[in-house]
C-alpha positions in Angstrom: -11.9 -20.0 -6.0 -8.4 -18.5 -6.2 -7.0 -15.3 -7.6 -5.7 -15.5 -11.2 -1.9 -14.9 -11.3 -2.5 -12.6 -14.3 -4.3 -10.3 -11.9 -1.2 -10.1 -9.8 1.5 -9.7 -12.4 1.6 -6.5 -14.4 3.1 -5.6 -17.7 5.7 -3.0 -17.9 4.9 0.0 -20.1 7.2 2.2 -22.1 10.9 1.8 -21.0 10.1 0.9 -17.4 11.8 -2.5 -16.7 9.0 -3.4 -14.2 5.4 -2.3 -13.7 5.1 1.0 -11.8 2.3 1.5 -9.3 1.2 4.1 -6.8 0.8 4.1 -3.0 -1.3 6.9 -1.6 -1.3 7.9 2.0 -3.8 10.7 1.3 -1.4 13.3 2.7 -3.0 16.4 4.4 -0.7 19.5 4.5 -1.0 22.5 6.8 -3.7 24.9 5.6 -5.5 22.1 3.8 -8.4 19.8 4.6 -9.1 16.0 4.3 -11.5 17.0 1.5 -8.6 18.6 -0.4 -6.5 15.5 0.1 -9.2 13.1 -1.1 -9.8 15.3 -4.2 -6.0 15.0 -4.9 -6.3 11.2 -4.5 -9.0 11.1 -7.2 -6.9 13.3 -9.5 -3.9 11.0 -8.9 -5.8 7.8 -9.5 -7.2 9.2 -12.7 -3.8 10.3 -13.8 -2.2 6.9 -12.9 -4.9 5.1 -14.9 -4.4 7.4 -17.9 -0.6 6.8 -17.9 -0.5 3.1 -17.5 0.5 2.7 -13.8 -0.4 -0.8 -12.9 -2.2 -0.4 -9.5 -3.2 2.2 -7.0 -3.2 1.3 -3.3 -4.2 3.2 -0.2 -2.9 2.4 3.3 -4.6 2.1 6.7 -3.4 4.6 9.3 -5.1 5.9 12.4 -4.9 9.0 14.7 -2.5 10.8 12.4 -3.7 14.3 11.4 -1.6 14.4 8.2 -2.7 11.0 6.9 -6.4 10.8 5.9 -6.5 7.1 5.0 -8.0 5.6 8.1 -10.7 3.8 6.0 -9.2 2.1 2.9 -12.4 0.4 1.8 -14.3 3.6 1.8 -11.6 5.4 -0.1 -11.3 2.6 -2.6 -15.0 2.6 -3.3 -14.7 6.3 -4.0 -11.8 5.8 -6.4 -13.5 2.9 -8.1 -16.4 5.3 -9.0 -13.9 7.6 -10.7 -11.8 5.1 -12.6 -12.4 2.3 -15.1 -9.3 0.1 -15.5 -6.5 0.5 -13.0 -6.2 -2.0 -10.2 -7.2 -0.7 -6.8 -6.2 -2.1 -3.4 -5.1 -1.8 0.2 -1.5 -1.3 1.0 -2.7 -2.4 3.4 -5.5 -3.3 5.7 -4.2 -4.1 9.1 -5.8 -7.5 9.7 -5.5 -7.5 13.5 -7.6 -4.4 13.7 -10.6 -6.0 12.1 -12.7 -9.1 12.2 -11.9 -11.3 9.2 -15.5 -11.5 8.2 -15.8 -7.7 8.1 -12.8 -7.5 5.7 -14.2 -10.3 3.5 -17.5 -8.4 3.3 -15.9 -5.1 2.5 -13.6 -6.4 -0.2 -16.3 -8.6 -1.6 -18.4 -5.5 -2.0 -15.5 -3.7 -3.7 -15.0 -6.6 -6.0 -18.7 -6.4 -7.0 -18.3 -2.7 -7.6 -15.1 -3.0 -9.7 -14.9 -6.6 -10.9 -11.3 -7.9 -11.5 -9.7 -4.7 -10.2 -9.4 -5.2 -6.5 -6.3 -6.2 -4.5 -6.4 -7.1 -0.8 -3.1 -6.3 0.8 -2.8 -7.3 4.5 -0.5 -6.2 7.3 0.0 -7.4 10.8 1.0 -4.1 12.5 -1.6 -1.8 14.0 -0.8 1.2 11.7 -0.9 3.5 14.7 0.2 3.8 18.4 -0.6 1.3 21.1 -3.4 3.3 22.7 -5.2 3.8 19.4 -4.8 0.1 18.5 -6.4 -0.7 21.8 -9.3 1.6 21.0 -9.7 -0.1 17.6 -9.6 -3.6 18.9 -11.4 -3.0 22.2 -8.6 -4.8 24.1 -5.3 -4.1 25.7 -3.8 -7.4 24.5 -2.1 -5.8 21.5 0.4 -8.6 20.9 -2.4 -11.1 20.5 -3.4 -9.8 17.1 0.1 -10.0 15.7 0.8 -13.4 17.1 -2.5 -14.8 15.7 -2.0 -13.3 12.3 -1.6 -16.7 10.4 -4.8 -17.9 12.0 -6.6 -14.7 11.2 -5.3 -14.9 7.6 -6.5 -18.5 7.2 -10.0 -17.5 8.5 -10.2 -14.5 6.2 -9.2 -16.7 3.2 -11.9 -19.2 4.0 -14.5 -16.5 4.2 -13.4 -15.1 0.8 -13.5 -18.6 -0.7 -16.5 -19.8 1.3 -14.9 -23.1 2.0 -15.0 -23.7 5.8 -15.1 -27.5 6.3 -18.0 -29.4 7.6 -18.3 -29.2 11.4 -16.5 -25.8 11.6 -18.5 -23.3 13.7 -18.4 -20.8 10.8 -19.5 -23.4 8.2 -23.0 -21.7 7.8 -21.6 -18.1 7.9 -21.0 -16.5 4.5 -19.3 -13.3 3.4 -21.7 -11.5 1.1 -21.1 -10.6 -1.6 -19.2 -13.8 -2.1 -19.1 -17.3 -3.7 -22.1 -18.7 -1.8 -24.4 -16.5 -4.0 -23.6 -18.7 -6.9 -25.1 -21.7 -5.1 -28.5 -20.0 -4.6 -31.2 -20.8 -7.2 -30.4 -18.8 -10.3 -27.0 -17.8 -8.9 -24.0 -17.0 -11.1 -20.4 -17.6 -10.1 -18.3 -14.4 -10.1 -15.0 -15.0 -12.1 -13.0 -13.0 -9.6 -11.9 -13.0 -6.0 -9.6 -10.2 -4.7 -6.0 -11.6 -4.6 -4.4 -11.5 -1.2 -1.0 -9.9 -0.7 1.0 -10.0 2.4 2.8 -6.8 3.4 5.7 -6.4 5.7 8.7 -4.5 7.0 10.6 -7.4 8.4 11.0 -11.2 8.0 7.8 -12.5 9.5 5.4 -11.7 6.6 8.1 -12.4 4.1 8.5 -16.0 5.3 4.7 -16.5 5.6 4.0 -15.1 2.1 6.7 -17.5 0.7 5.4 -20.6 2.5 1.8 -19.8 1.3 2.9 -19.0 -2.2 1.4 -15.4 -2.0 2.7 -12.2 -3.5 4.7 -10.1 -1.1 4.9 -6.3 -0.8 7.8 -4.9 1.3 7.8 -1.4 2.9 11.2 -0.3 1.6 10.0 3.3 2.1 10.4 3.1 5.9 12.5 0.0 6.5 15.1 0.2 3.8 17.8 -1.7 5.8 15.6 -4.8 5.9 14.6 -4.8 2.2 17.1 -7.2 0.7 17.2 -9.7 3.7 13.3 -9.8 3.6 13.2 -10.4 -0.1 15.8 -13.1 0.1 13.9 -14.8 2.9 10.7 -14.6 0.8 12.3 -16.1 -2.2 14.0 -18.8 -0.2 10.8 -19.7 1.6 8.6 -19.6 -1.5 6.5 -22.7 -2.3 4.4 -22.7 -5.6 0.7 -22.4 -5.0 -2.6 -22.2 -6.9 -2.0 -18.4 -6.9 1.7 -18.2 -8.0 4.2 -20.6 -9.5 7.1 -18.4 -8.7 7.8 -15.5 -6.3 6.4 -12.0 -7.0 7.8 -9.2 -4.9 6.8 -5.6 -4.9 8.6 -2.8 -2.9 7.2 0.5 -1.8 9.5 3.4 -2.6 9.4 7.0 -1.4 10.1 9.2 -4.4 9.7 12.8 -5.3 10.6 14.2 -8.8 10.5 17.9 -9.3 11.3 20.4 -12.0 13.6 22.2 -9.5 16.1 20.1 -7.5 16.0 22.6 -4.7 12.2 22.2 -4.4 12.7 18.4 -4.0 15.2 19.0 -1.1 12.7 21.4 0.6 9.8 19.0 0.4 12.0 16.2 1.7 13.1 18.3 4.7 9.4 18.9 5.4 8.8 15.1 5.2 11.6 14.7 7.7 10.1 17.1 10.1 6.8 15.3 9.8 8.5 12.0 10.7 10.4 13.6 13.6 7.1 14.7 15.1 5.5 11.3 14.5 8.4 9.4 16.1 8.3 11.7 19.1 4.6 11.2 19.7 3.5 14.6 18.2 1.9 13.7 14.8 0.5 16.6 12.9 -0.4 17.8 9.5 2.3 17.6 6.8 4.4 20.8 7.3 5.2 23.4 4.7 8.8 23.7 3.5 8.9 27.1 5.1 7.9 25.7 8.4 10.6 23.0 8.1 13.3 25.5 7.1 12.4 27.6 10.2 12.5 24.6 12.6 15.5 24.4 15.0 16.5 20.8 14.6 18.4 19.3 17.4 21.6 17.3 16.5 19.7 14.1 17.1 16.8 15.3 15.0 19.1 16.4 12.2 20.8 13.0 12.2 17.4 11.3 11.9 16.2 13.6 9.1 19.4 13.0 7.1 19.0 9.3 7.4 15.3 9.6 6.5 16.1 11.7 3.4 18.7 9.1 2.3 15.9 6.6 1.7 13.8 8.9 -0.5 14.6 8.9 -4.2 14.4 12.6 -5.0 15.6 15.4 -7.2 15.4 16.0 -10.9 13.6 13.4 -13.0 16.9 12.1 -14.3 18.2 11.6 -10.8 15.0 9.9 -9.8 15.0 7.5 -12.8 18.7 6.6 -12.0 17.8 6.0 -8.4 14.8 3.8 -9.2 16.7 1.8 -11.8 19.5 1.2 -9.3 17.1 0.2 -6.6 15.3 -2.3 -8.9 18.7 -3.9 -9.9 19.8 -4.2 -6.3 16.6 -5.7 -5.0 15.4 -7.6 -8.0 11.9 -6.3 -7.3 9.2 -7.4 -9.7 7.3 -4.2 -9.3 7.9 -0.7 -7.9 5.1 1.0 -5.9 5.9 4.7 -5.7 4.7 7.0 -2.8 5.3 10.7 -3.0 5.0 13.1 -0.1 4.7 16.8 -0.6 2.9 19.7 1.1 0.8 20.4 -2.0 -1.1 17.9 -4.0 -0.1 19.4 -7.3 3.6 18.7 -6.5 2.7 15.0 -5.9 0.8 14.9 -9.2 3.7 16.6 -11.0 6.1 14.0 -9.5 4.2 11.1 -11.1 3.8 13.0 -14.3 7.6 13.5 -14.6 8.3 9.9 -13.8 5.7 8.7 -16.3 7.3 10.9 -19.0 10.8 9.7 -18.1 9.8 6.1 -18.6 7.7 6.7 -21.7 4.4 5.5 -20.1 1.7 5.9 -22.8 -1.1 8.4 -22.6 -4.5 6.8 -22.8 
């Protein structure tokens, strides 16, 4: 069983030249709780579905107070219960942190809950610092997981397809829910299997996705300098497969559209302060704009924040649309996955609303 390419490719709506999607980090701002953030995620997913966004992904992060997305499968189950049509997926699950069988079971369960709507995006980074990764993996051999990624991916794929060869030690082990249920007396074959995407911020996963003929998602939102080289490598390496006959590349983009340009700048400054703290080993809740404006940035911190802000498409909706259109033309991306960061959930929702209106996305 392989994923249908139609489940991967989207259809652009309105005047958007490519499908638009959403990446949610379940941001927790100061003065707010994880419950507040998850309620915002439900509101965002429902809105995205109502306005024709193609897919809604959540990312795996750990030990970061301002990011409440440590358990993508759990969050996706919650979102599946509150939506009906939009594709839901991981952007991504960090494969080295988990046994492949566990991921196959989790996403097989999600597929049973929301048939034909689940994407399985996989990354090879830990999604956290080294000490936390060691706690997750119960080992201090952190490089082992990344180095073994192709083998882990192959094992996961075989669990999803239930096609270990005769003589393999896992031949009699089955991921449930999964294809083996169709071989039991009275069993019925499910028409769907979650399509696998490879995620990356450098060339490793780009090349692997190309060689395997899989769709590729690149983290432009935090590795913009590598975007075009990685996409070029993916396209050059691509080999047609049972999944895709031609490359399909998505890029994640940090974006914030506001009614007031000044408010966009304030929220981006807060995002910069959040990243300064993360990069210096002091992750915290997403700060308020007032907190960011009162912070005494060192010259080095100011240089970092300015660089960080330069990779966020932000401002009025006209400025944002121009920036997104330019980015798509420069990269040739087949799909744009938008992630918005702001202290308050209503500002994130408003950003997507403005973008949906700018591109004429229909209201369901």
